[in-house]
C-alpha positions in Angstrom: 202.1 35.0 0.1 200.7 37.6 -2.4 197.5 38.9 -3.0 196.3 41.1 -6.3 192.5 42.7 -5.3 190.7 44.1 -9.0 188.8 46.4 -9.2 187.6 47.8 -6.0 186.3 51.2 -4.8 189.6 52.4 -2.6 188.7 55.1 0.0 191.9 56.6 1.7 191.1 60.3 2.7 194.7 60.3 4.2 196.1 60.0 0.6 193.4 61.5 -1.2 192.1 58.2 -2.7 188.5 57.8 -3.9 188.7 55.9 -7.3 188.2 52.1 -8.4 192.0 50.3 -8.5 193.7 47.3 -8.1 195.6 46.6 -4.9 198.9 44.3 -5.0 199.9 42.9 -1.6 203.2 41.4 -1.2 204.5 39.6 2.0 202.9 42.2 4.6 203.3 45.2 2.4 201.0 46.8 0.0 203.1 46.9 -3.3 201.4 48.6 -5.9 198.3 50.8 -6.0 197.0 51.3 -9.8 194.6 50.6 -12.6 195.6 47.1 -14.7 198.0 45.7 -12.4 199.2 42.0 -13.3 201.2 39.7 -11.0 201.0 36.1 -12.2 202.0 34.5 -9.1 199.3 36.7 -7.0 196.3 35.2 -6.2 193.5 37.6 -7.7 190.7 38.8 -5.5 187.6 40.4 -7.5 186.7 43.1 -5.8 184.2 43.9 -8.5 181.5 46.5 -6.7 183.4 46.5 -3.2 184.9 48.6 -1.4 189.1 48.4 -0.2 190.0 50.9 3.1 192.5 51.1 6.0 191.9 48.3 8.1 188.9 48.9 10.5 190.0 49.9 14.5 188.0 49.5 17.3 189.5 51.0 19.7 186.8 50.1 22.8 186.4 46.0 23.5 186.6 44.0 26.3 187.7 40.6 25.6 187.3 39.2 29.3 190.9 37.4 29.3 192.1 36.6 31.5 189.9 36.0 34.4 186.4 35.3 32.7 187.1 33.3 29.9 183.3 31.8 29.9 182.1 35.2 28.0 185.0 35.7 26.0 189.0 34.6 25.1 191.4 36.7 23.5 191.0 33.9 20.4 187.0 33.9 20.5 186.6 37.9 20.6 189.7 37.9 17.6 187.4 35.6 16.0 184.7 38.2 16.3 186.6 41.0 15.0 188.0 39.5 12.3 184.4 38.6 11.3 183.4 41.9 11.8 185.9 43.7 9.7 188.2 44.5 11.8 192.6 44.3 11.8 193.2 46.3 15.5 190.9 46.2 18.4 191.8 47.5 22.0 190.8 45.6 24.8 190.0 47.6 28.6 191.6 46.6 31.6 188.8 45.6 33.8 190.2 41.8 33.1 191.2 39.4 36.5 193.6 40.4 37.4 193.1 43.7 36.4 195.8 44.8 33.7 197.8 47.1 35.8 201.1 46.1 35.2 203.5 44.9 31.9 202.9 41.5 32.9 199.0 41.6 32.3 199.7 43.8 28.5 202.3 41.2 27.7 200.4 38.2 28.5 197.1 39.7 26.0 199.9 41.0 23.3 200.8 36.8 23.5 197.7 35.4 23.5 196.8 37.4 20.5 199.4 36.4 18.7 198.8 32.6 19.4 195.6 33.6 18.0 197.1 34.9 14.8 193.9 37.1 13.5 194.3 40.7 14.2 196.3 43.0 16.5 195.2 43.3 19.5 196.7 46.5 21.7 195.9 46.1 25.2 194.5 49.5 27.1 196.4 49.5 30.9 194.7 50.5 33.7 194.6 53.7 35.6 195.1 52.8 39.2 196.1 49.7 40.9 193.3 47.1 40.5 191.0 49.7 39.1 190.5 50.7 42.6 191.1 54.8 41.9 193.5 54.9 45.2 197.3 54.9 43.8 198.7 54.5 40.4 198.9 51.6 38.4 202.1 50.5 36.6 201.9 53.2 33.9 205.9 53.2 32.6 206.1 49.0 33.0 203.0 48.8 31.1 203.9 51.2 28.2 207.2 49.3 27.9 205.5 46.0 27.2 203.0 47.8 24.4 200.0 49.5 26.6 198.3 51.5 23.9 196.3 53.8 26.1 195.0 54.0 29.5 191.5 53.7 31.3 189.5 52.2 34.5 186.8 51.7 31.7 183.8 50.5 34.1 184.7 52.8 36.8 185.1 57.0 36.7 188.2 58.1 38.6 186.2 59.3 41.4 188.7 61.4 43.1 189.7 64.5 41.0 193.0 64.7 42.8 193.8 61.1 41.4 192.7 61.7 38.0 195.1 64.8 38.0 197.9 62.8 39.0 196.8 59.7 36.6 196.8 62.5 33.9 200.1 64.0 34.7 202.1 60.7 34.9 200.4 58.9 31.5 201.3 62.7 30.0 205.1 61.8 30.3 204.5 59.0 28.0 202.7 60.2 25.1 199.7 58.1 25.5 195.6 59.7 26.0 193.7 58.9 29.2 190.8 57.3 28.0 187.5 57.7 30.6 184.8 56.3 31.8 182.4 59.4 32.6 180.5 58.6 36.1 180.3 60.2 39.3 178.7 57.0 41.1 177.2 59.1 43.9 174.6 60.0 40.9 174.5 56.6 39.7 174.0 54.7 42.2 171.3 51.3 41.5 170.4 53.5 38.5 169.6 50.7 35.7 167.9 52.7 32.8 168.1 56.1 31.8 166.3 59.2 34.4 163.7 60.5 33.1 160.8 59.5 30.7 161.7 55.6 30.6 162.9 55.1 34.4 159.0 56.3 34.7 157.8 54.3 32.7 159.3 51.2 33.4 159.3 52.2 37.3 163.0 51.5 37.5 165.9 53.5 39.2 166.9 55.8 36.8 170.9 56.9 36.0 170.6 60.3 34.9 172.8 62.4 32.1 174.0 64.6 34.7 176.3 61.7 36.2 178.2 61.2 33.1 178.5 64.9 31.9 179.9 66.4 34.8 182.4 64.1 35.0 183.3 64.9 31.3 183.3 68.9 32.3 185.8 67.8 35.5 187.9 66.0 33.0 188.3 68.6 30.6 189.4 70.9 33.1 192.2 68.5 34.2 193.2 67.9 31.0 193.5 71.6 30.5 195.8 72.3 33.5 197.7 69.0 33.1 198.2 68.9 29.2 197.1 65.5 28.4 195.1 64.2 25.8 191.9 63.0 27.2 189.5 61.0 25.4 185.9 60.4 26.4 184.6 56.9 26.2 181.0 55.9 25.1 179.6 59.4 25.1 176.0 59.2 25.1 174.3 62.9 25.8 174.0 65.9 23.9 175.0 68.1 26.5 178.3 66.1 27.1 178.9 66.1 23.5 178.7 70.2 23.9 181.3 70.4 26.1 183.7 68.3 24.1 182.9 71.3 21.0 184.0 73.5 23.7 187.1 72.3 24.4 188.1 71.2 21.0 187.4 75.0 20.0 189.7 76.5 22.8 192.5 73.9 21.3 192.4 71.3 24.0 193.6 67.8 22.8 190.3 66.0 23.6 189.0 63.4 21.9 185.6 61.3 21.9 184.0 57.9 20.8 180.1 56.8 20.0 179.3 53.3 20.2 176.3 52.2 17.8 173.4 51.2 20.3 173.9 55.2 21.5 173.7 56.0 17.6 170.7 54.2 16.6 169.1 53.2 19.7 167.3 55.1 22.4 165.3 54.4 25.8 162.2 54.3 24.2 163.3 50.8 22.2 163.1 49.7 25.8 159.9 48.1 26.4 158.1 46.0 28.5 159.8 43.1 27.3 162.7 44.1 28.9 164.7 43.0 26.8 168.3 43.1 28.9 170.2 43.2 25.6 169.4 46.5 25.5 170.8 47.6 29.2 173.9 49.3 29.1 176.4 51.4 30.6 175.8 54.3 29.8 172.1 53.6 29.7 170.3 54.0 26.3 169.5 57.9 26.3 166.8 60.1 24.5 165.9 59.9 20.7 167.3 63.7 21.4 170.3 62.5 22.6 170.7 60.1 19.7 170.3 62.2 17.4 172.7 64.7 18.5 174.9 61.5 18.5 174.3 61.2 15.0 175.1 64.8 14.2 178.6 65.0 16.1 179.7 61.7 14.3 178.6 63.5 10.4 180.0 66.6 11.7 183.4 65.9 13.2 182.6 66.0 17.0 182.9 62.5 17.8 186.0 61.2 16.5 185.4 57.6 16.8 183.1 55.0 16.2 183.8 52.3 18.8 181.6 49.0 19.9 182.1 48.5 23.7 182.0 44.8 23.0 180.8 43.5 26.0 180.3 39.6 26.1 178.3 38.1 29.0 176.7 34.5 29.1 173.1 33.6 28.7 172.5 33.2 32.4 173.9 36.7 33.1 171.7 38.8 30.5 168.2 36.2 31.0 167.2 37.2 34.4 165.4 40.5 36.3 166.5 43.8 34.1 167.9 44.7 38.0 170.3 42.2 38.1 171.2 41.2 34.5 174.8 42.8 33.6 175.6 45.8 31.3 176.2 45.7 27.7 176.3 44.0 24.7 178.7 42.3 21.9 179.7 44.8 18.7 182.3 44.1 16.5 180.3 41.8 14.0 177.2 44.2 13.6 179.5 47.8 14.0 180.1 48.2 10.1 176.7 46.8 9.0 174.8 49.3 11.2 177.2 52.3 10.0 176.7 51.1 6.5 172.9 50.5 6.8 172.0 54.0 8.9 174.2 56.3 7.4 176.3 55.2 4.5 174.1 53.3 2.5 171.2 56.4 2.7 174.0 58.7 1.7 174.2 60.7 5.0 177.8 60.1 5.9 180.2 59.7 3.4 182.5 56.8 2.4 185.8 59.4 3.7 183.7 60.2 7.2 183.6 56.4 7.4 187.0 55.7 6.9 188.0 58.2 8.9 185.7 57.5 12.6 186.5 53.3 12.2 190.2 53.6 10.9 192.1 56.8 10.6 191.3 58.2 14.4 191.3 55.6 16.3 195.1 54.8 14.9 195.8 58.3 15.9 194.5 58.6 19.3 196.4 55.2 19.9 199.1 56.6 18.6 199.4 52.9 16.1 201.8 53.7 12.5 199.3 55.3 9.9 197.9 52.2 8.1 197.2 54.0 3.8 196.1 52.2 0.7 199.8 52.9 -1.1 202.9 51.3 -1.9 204.8 50.6 1.0 202.0 50.6 3.8 201.3 48.0 6.1 198.9 45.3 4.2 196.2 45.7 7.0 193.0 46.4 4.5 189.6 45.3 4.7 187.1 44.8 1.5 183.6 45.3 2.1 180.7 44.2 0.4 178.3 47.1 0.2 174.9 45.1 -1.2 175.3 41.8 0.7 172.7 41.6 3.6 173.2 39.8 6.6 170.6 38.7 9.6 171.5 39.0 13.2 171.2 36.0 15.0 173.5 33.9 17.1 174.5 31.6 14.6 176.0 34.3 12.4 177.7 35.9 15.7 181.4 34.6 15.8 181.6 36.1 19.3 181.5 33.2 22.4 178.5 35.2 23.9 175.7 36.1 22.1 173.9 39.1 23.8 173.4 41.6 20.5 171.3 44.5 20.9 170.0 43.6 17.1 169.3 40.4 16.8 167.1 39.7 14.3 167.7 42.5 12.4 168.6 42.1 8.9 171.4 45.0 7.9 172.9 45.4 4.3 176.5 45.6 3.7 179.6 43.9 5.4 183.3 43.1 5.4 184.3 40.3 3.2 187.9 40.3 3.5 190.4 41.4 5.9 194.3 41.7 5.6 196.2 41.4 8.2 200.2 42.2 7.8 199.1 40.8 4.3 197.2 37.8 5.8 194.4 37.1 4.2 192.4 36.8 8.1 189.2 36.8 6.4 188.0 35.1 2.9 184.3 35.7 1.9 183.0 36.3 4.9 184.6 33.2 6.7 187.6 33.5 9.2 190.8 32.0 8.3 193.2 30.4 11.0 196.5 30.1 10.3 
């Protein structure tokens, strides 16, 4: 089927495009980009006042499938991703069984093909069963399509084991993505150590527990030559370590979540809203400001959601036993628009870099550009449409959003994946 998006503001820094243009999609590819295009056989989509960008990519999500389908499945996760404007997502391996061999990678890809909504790019575990003791089946997973490798949910506690992982993964032109946490420092921690833990009377999770492992893994990347990516960075000092590594020419990258950009420990009140219980925890207001500075100045490479669905009973309980994390696929773009782009703090070009271009580069995915011949993986965004984050709005199977009841401005209205219109006028379209 052919589509003609008319009069959208096309933004793609990869091809130096920032103009009102028409884009013709034929089959799985972009056929033409220009002004006053005509295609009588195409379905015309009015892009007036909207922005058309390369399809958004979230390189850090948890779809819980297999093993925890009561929280999310690949199909419901793909619906949430599509509703949020994403064409690609990278799923983390802490499933049951752990995604530590080629068969688990293949399972997720097959399930994503059946859902027929977005591209799912599974990450494989670094170590068998994520126990940090022996290498996972890295080569087998690469053959089946693993996009990267991580023991996310755990830091690899042994420096020697992490060195072995990096040495091995580097042979396959893949990146090691690390959840940086020294568990001997963070044991029992449920909130940021300092003002928050004192005020709320709960065990603290020190920033040092994250920062030490960031520093360790940067040094391991230096001696192994492995590409290294820091997951969900949350502290100013940790970001300074990344900046220094970049300045020294190391291939080190990092990501940040919207909740670490736009929330902080001060948002946790004596109502004890467990949707604000995160891993890593919400840090200080100064840390959040440093994260915003980092995403604007280029020190932070990607915005990710760490989409972490949990059932109601896993959140509607005491803070100490509630599960960590929140859903985020459907609020990530609106939050970035509302807080950074629309107020003029972030350019549209920079938004495209951190939500589309850089994640593809880090995951070794083929670039998607708004030019003739490129894959038709595109996101159309209405910058003025308002949304209210309610449980009914969320397509995810779980509703544990940290931004419930907020009104946000801007959202994706249409998504194209391989030329298929998977989101049409804000409604998910199933094949």
